[in-house]
N, C-alpha and C positions, 0 to 999 in steps of 0.2 A: 504494500500500500504506500502511496506517495506521502512523503513527509511535508510536502508543500502546504502552506496555509491558505492557498488560493487556487482557483480554477484558472488555467491559462487562458488569456484573452488574446486571440490571434489578431484582432483589430482590423481584419481585412474587410469586414462588412458592418455597416452601421445599421443595426436592427432598430425597428420602430415599435412603439406601443400605440395601438390604434385607438383605444378608448380609455383614456386616463380617468375620465369622469366616472365611468362604471367601476373601475378599480377603486377610486376614492370612496364612492358610496359603499361598495362592498366592505372595505376596511372599516369604515365608521359604523356600519350596521352590524358587523361582526362584533365590534367592541360593545355596543349597547345591548346586544343580544346575549353575549357570553360574560360580560363584566358590567352588569347594569348598576346604576347609582343606588346607594343605600343611605339611610340616615345615620348609621354608625357601622364601624368596622372592628373586627376582633384582632386585627393584626396592626403592627406599627406602620403608620403611614410615613412616607419619606418624600414629601414635597413633589417637585417635578420628577424626581428620579423614579419613584414607583408609588402607585396608589391613585385614587380618584382625582386628586388635585391636579396632577399632571394631565390627566385625561380632560378635566375641565378646561385647562388652558389650551389644549389641542383643539377642542371644540370651539373655544372662543376665537382662536386664530382662524379657524375655518369660517366662523360667522363673519369675520371682518373681510376675508378675501372672497368668500362665496355666500353673501347674505341670503340669496334666494335658494340655496341648496336645502333639500329636504332629506332628512335622515330618519328612517322608520316613522315617517308621518309627521315629524316635527322639525323645527329649524335647528340649526347648529347651536344657536344661542340658548334655546330651550335646554339642550343637553348640557351646555356649559353650566347653566344655573343649577341643573339637577345634580351634577357631580360635585358642586360646591356645598351642598346641604351639610355634609359631614365635614367638620373642621378638623377632626382627628385629635381633639384635645383630650388626652389621657395622661395619667401619671408618667407613662413612658415618653410621650412626646414633650411633656413639660421638662422632664429630665434631659431629653434629646436637645432641647433648646439651649441647655448649658454646655453642650458638647459640639454643636455644629450650627452654622449660620449660612451655609451655602445653598445651592439649589436643591439639596436633599433635606433641608430644614423645613419640616411640615408646617409649623405654626406661622413662621415668617412668610413662607410661600403662599399659604392659604390667604393670609391677610392681603398680600400684594395682588393676587389674582382676583380676590373679592372686590378690591378697589377698581381694578381694570374692568370687570364685568358689570358692576353695579353703578359705577361713577358716583358713589355716595361719599361725600366729603367727611361724614362722621367716622368712616373707617380709617381715614388718614392719620388721625391723632394716635391711634394705637400703633400704626405702622411706624410713625416717627419715634414713638417711645421705644419700640423694639430696636430701631436703628441706634438710638442714643446709648443703649447699653452695650453695644458691640465693641467699640474701640477699646474699652478698658478690660474686656474679657480676654482669656487666653485662647482665642480661636486661631485655627490655621489660616493660611493666606489663600489657599487654592480654591478652585471653582466649585467642586462637588460638595465639600464639607465646610469651606471657609469663606473668608471675607470677599474674595473675588466673586463668589456666587451671590453674596449680598448685593454687590454693585449691579449685577444683572437685574435683581428685583427693583433697585432704585430706578433703572432705566425703564423697566416695564411700567412702573407707576407713573413716572414722569411722562411717558409716551401717551398713556391712556387717561391720565388725570393731570394735564399740564398746569392747572391752577395751583397745584400743591408743590410745584418745583422749588419755590423759595423756602418752604418749610423743610425740604429735604437737603438743602445745600449744606448747612452746618454739619449735621451728622455724617453726610457723605464725605465731606472733606476730612473729617476726623478718621473715618474708616480707611480712606486712602492713605493718610499719613501713618496709620497703624500698620498697614501693609508694607509701607516703605521704610518703617522706622529702623529696621536692622539691615538695611541694604536690600539687594536683589538676589541674594543667594538663598532662595527659599527652600525650606525643608518640610516634607510631609511624612509623618510616621518614620522619621529617621532616614529618609531617602531624598536625594536631590533630583526629583522628577523634572523632565523637560516638557512633557506633552500638555495637551489641552485640558484634560480632566483634573489632573493633580499638580501640574507643573508650571514652569516658567511662562510658556507661551500663552497659556490660558489666563494667567494672572495679568500679564502685560496687556492682553486683549481687553479684559474687563476694565482695567484701569483707564486705558486710552479711550475706549468707546464711551465710558461714563463721563470722563473729563478730558477732552482732547488737549487742553493746555498742559497736561502732565507729560505729553509725548517727548519734549526735549530732554527731560530727566531720564527717560527710558531708552533714548536712542542708543547709548553704548550697550545697554543690555540686549536690545533687539539685534544689534549688529553682531554681538557675541553669539546669539542663537543662530543667526544666519550662517555664521562661519562654521557652525557645528554640523551643517548638512553634509551628508556623506556622498561619495561619487555616484551612487545609484539613485540619489534623490531623496532618500529617507533620512530621518534623524535618529540619534541614539535615544533610548528610552530614559536613561538617567545621565546626569552630568559626570558621575564617577562610574566607570565601567565595573560591572559586577564580576565576581570571581569566575562564574560560568557564563558563557555567551548567552545573552537573552534571545528570545525568539524574534525574528525579523517582522515585528508587527507593522501592518499597514492598515491602520484604523484610526478613527477619530481620537480616542482616548490616549493612544500612544502611537506616534509615528507621523508620517507625512500628511495624512488627511486633516488632522487637527491643526497642523502648521499651515497648510494651504488655505483652509477656511479662515484661519486667523489672519494670515498675511493679506488676503484679499480685502478684509475689513480694515486692516491697519495701514495699508498702502497710502491712502490720501494724507495721513498725518505724519509721514516720515519722508518728505521730498528728498532729503539728503541720502536716503537709502533706497530710493526707488529702483535704480538699476539692479542692485543686489536682490531686492524683493522680487522683481520680475524674473530674474534668473532662478531664484529659489522656487517660485511658483511653477515655472516651466518644468524644472527638473522633478519637482514633487508630483506634478500632474502627470508627467510621463510615467512615473512609477505607479501611480494609482491606476492609470489606464491599463498597465500591464498586469498588475497584481491586486487590483481592487475588488475582484469578484471573489469574496472570501468563502471558505467552506463552512464557516459558521452560519447559522440561520441569519438571514438579513435583519439588521437592526440599525439604529442611528449611531449608537456608541461604538460597537465593534462588529460591523457588518456592512454589506454592500450598500444599504440605503445611505448611511453616513458617508461612505466613500464616493458614491455617485454625486452627492451634492457639491463636491469639490470641482467637478469637471464642467466644461462648457456644454450647452444644451444637447448637441448631437451625441457627444460621447457619454454624457450623463444618461441619456435615454437608452443608449446601447447597454450600459451596465445594468440599468433597471429592468431590461428585458430578461435578465438572469435572476430576477427577484420577484417575479409575478407568482401568484399562487399556483398557476398551471405549471410553470417551469420548475418550481420547488417540488411539486408533487411528482413530476416525471423523474427528476434527478434522484429523489429519495427512493422511488420504485426501482431505479437501476442500481443504486448504491446506498445501502442503509446508513453508511457513515457520512453521507452528504447532508449539509445544512442541519447539523445537530443543534438543538436549542442551547442558547447561552444567555438565558434571561434570569438565572438564579432562582427559578421556580415562580417568578412573577410574569406570567405570560402576557399581561397587558400593561407592563411598565413602559412608560413613554420612551425611554432611551434604549432599553434592551429588549423589549417585546417586538414581535413581528408586526402585528396589526397596527399599533400606533405609529411605528416607524414607516410602515407602508402608507398610511394616511398622509403623513407629512410629505413623504417623497412624491406621491401623486399630486398633492396640492401645489407644490412649488416646482414641479418638474420642468415647466416651461419658462421659468424665470431666467433672465439673462445670467444672473449670478444668484444661485440658490443659497439660502442661509440655513443654519441649524436652529430650530426652535429651542429656546432656553439658553442660547449661547450668543449668537450674533444676529438674531432676527430683529432686535430692537437696539 
């Protein structure tokens, strides 16, 4: 059996998806049918990462881009509101709030999305209070668990409730300074990660997209990251090489896809690095084109859906033809080791589940430059 992590993409033929709307509706209706909204849940909810709050945000974004779309007889906004009914407030998530403030932080995430969906100013006071406690706490800096993820929520609220931007300014500045307080050699769980989910490029991206004026302070850091790109177009997983060689990951959380998505968003803010950024994007995209059809079940975090978002529309669509339900079923029938689940048991998790990732991919497939929900879509 091949040890490759990907399916070889010959690239000689650009395949097309004929009916993306049907695939989008299928994905969304599969979610509401198999993972319907409830008023309470018996498991720990983890914000955008896994649970109904991430699904609520997915439906909200669908409602903005496709307001006329009907899903199981209701609007996408109806489903967004339905999935927000449960805030997940339990002893576990209250304790969780002392340990994380990133996109997997349930209570902070729920409050931010509640503001976006309802446009109710009364919810902003609680959100600002939550933000004000973060700079003095011992949170990590990264996107999934830490303060970089908080900055995504700031942009989310600022985008959908612009009238509260001034109230967000002071706590946001303090959070950014807390991230930068000890320099830019960030460590998460004892490791100097480089990628989008836990590492340097993810932190830089959230800082700059939230406050572009911080870009000059981060220019040396970004140039350092650009210089770490390997000849094949990928990036190391960690700043310090491990004792045993790591797997050559090509996925959003570790590797070129997270860098390429980030660099496309960062490019306008670093004119002095534009040539280097363009070269890095080109080399990274060439690698994703060759090795981006992963053998894992398609998902946004570590699967073909996330990888396809990095490419230009024609190449993106070609990769996505290898992630349709029909293609997956045929591949599994021919080889039971193909497209094994990698969702940690949460089949409808936004970033690691097949159907939520499919919905986002079909929704943004035709965009000139596709973004990743929860990362650089606002």
